[in-house]
N, C-alpha and C positions, 0 to 999 in steps of 0.2 A: 553910740554906746557910752556907758558911764564911766567914771574913772574907777568906781569901785570893781566893777567887773573886769576891768584891764587890770587892775592890782591883784586880783585873785589868782590870776594865772603866773605871776612872776615868782622868782626863787628868792632866797635869802641874800643871793650875791647880785649885787645891783651895780656895782662900779669895779673896774679893772682892777683897783686896789685890793678891793675885796677877793677877788678871784685870785690875785695873785698871792695874799696872805693863806688863802685856803690852799693852793697848790701846796705852798711851802709845809703847812700843818699836815696835809695829808700824805704828803709824799716823801719829801725831803727829811724831816724830823723823824718817822719811823725806819727809814733807811739809817739815819745816823745812830740812832739807837740800837739796831741790830749790829751795826758794825762796832759800835762801842761793847756790847755783849760780847760777840766772837772775840773782840780783844782781850777783855776781860777773863774769858774761859781759856784761852789758848796761850796766856803769858807766861805761864811756869809749865815746865815738863811734869806730865803726870804718868806714874806706872799705868800699866792696863789694867783693868779692871778684874778684880779678884786675884792679882799679884802682890803679894807681902813683900817678896824680896825680889827686887828687879835683876840683880847680879845672878840669882839662881834660876830666874826665867830665862835670861839669854843664854846662859850655860845650857838648860835644857834644850833650847831651840837650835843651838849648833853642836850639840853632842853627835857623835857617830850613830848611823842607823841601827846597827847591831849593838848589844850590851851583853854582858854575862851577870847572871845572877845567882848567886849560891843558896842554896835551901837545903834544910835538912832532910835528907832522904829515909832518915829513920825515925820519924816522928810518928806518932801513933796516927792511924786514920781517923778522921773526923767522922762524926755520926751524920746522918742525912738531915736532921732537925738543925744542926750546928750550921751545915753548909748550907740550907735554906736561907737561916737568919743571915748570913753573911754574904752571900752570893744572890739568891734568888728573891728574897722578901721586897726589895726594892722595887719591883715590877708586880710579882704576883701578889703581894698582900693587898695592894689596892687595885689590881686589874688594870695596870697601865698598858697603853698601845697594845690593845689587843690580848694580853696576857691573861689566860685564865685564872680567875682570882681563886686564891687558896681557899680550899673546902668548899667550892662550889661544884657540886655534884653535875648540874646540867651543863655547865662549861666544860668540864672534864669528861662527860660520858662518852662524845666522839672521840677523844684522844685515848683515852682508855681502850676502846675497842682496837685501836691499832696496835696493841701490845707494848709490853715493857720495852722491847728492843728498839722499837721505833721511837719511844718517846725518848730514851737516852740518847739516840742517834740524833734526834732533832736538837736536843740540848747541848750536846758537844759540837755538832757543826752548826748550830743556829738555824732559825726557821722564822719567816716573816721578819718582824721588827727585832727579835732578840739575836743578838749576837752569839757566836760561838762561845761556849762556856769551857770547852776544852783546852788544855795549855795554860791555862791561868794559875791562880793561886791554890787551887785544888787539883788534884789527881782525877783522872777519869771515873775511877772507881767511887770517889767521893761525892761527884757530879750525879752519877748513878744511883747513889744513896739517897741524894737529896731530891731526886726523880720519883723515887719509891716512896719517899716520906710525903711528898706533895699528893701524888697519886692516891696513895693509901687514906689520905685526910680527905678525898673526894669520892671516896667508896672504892676504890682499887684495894686488891689484896695481893700485893707483890712484896716478896721477903727482900729484906735490906741485903744488897749484894756483900759477899765477903771476900776477903784478900784470899787469892789463892794460897795454898800450904806452904809453899817456899819463899811466900813473902812476910807471912806471919811472923812475928818475933815472941 
């Protein structure tokens, strides 16, 4: 066998000293670099992502489970379009998470066939990925108005619900 054929099957590491340096550069140096990076990133305390005021965040985490919120019971009822923009548009404008897109007659048709009361019940109690909308910033009647607004934009023909006579001012 010639020396040339023997040399073609050997690798770049020919001595134990070369093997030692290769092991150091391949394993030890990256571990040291990673440890240094971790030490650099964790050396100072940082607030949680999205928390601009850490004291407020701590206070919110340790607050009592229940709270009292005062609202103006005499404020005028919001129109369906106003409630839609404030409460519903986040998902229904883009059709996120399976929500029927605003004005999409094909997506709304099977829902419209179920009737207005079923649509309002689904909105108030939640359905699928949509959480319950009742009990939030808007009254149930205002949520019903938003349902009528969305349904009518997709071909429905529901009147906007009105407040009972004893509630009107």
